[in-house]
C-alpha angles and dihedrals in degrees: 000000000000123000090249095053090044090054090047091053091047090050090052091048091051090051090050092049094048091048087054096051102266123137115220111226103172143353133209098008105182131198127170092261100042151341130239112216097201135006113197142163123232100188103302094340116104107217125197110199130201112197122208126178145155142081127284139121088275119064111246093242090066090064088073102084132170092272091053091047091052091051090049091050091052091049090048091051091050090049091052092049096047102035098035095208120189111249142131099218138002136213142176119235135182122215116198120199113197125207088252089060094252114145122214118190118200112191128205099009094156131076096258 
């Protein structure tokens, strides 16, 4: 996926999140071991979002494997330690954008 199409999918995911009551806090937060596409608040829940999109024989969501989830969890932990956001709980979500434009939101895909 090109950088431009990745940004387009992230823009669509942000629109979806805002329409559903989330507040976007940060985008493309990068650490040496991983990047968080979107950090958002849903009420008092801090949500780290991985965005996958595109068209292929494999649905985009299946490109988020255990290794990727672990790297996202490490990046999320670093974000919490360095940014000290105010929240009551945290979770890791995946948003899948299909070629048709359909958005699928998978909540709590991580281990915490």
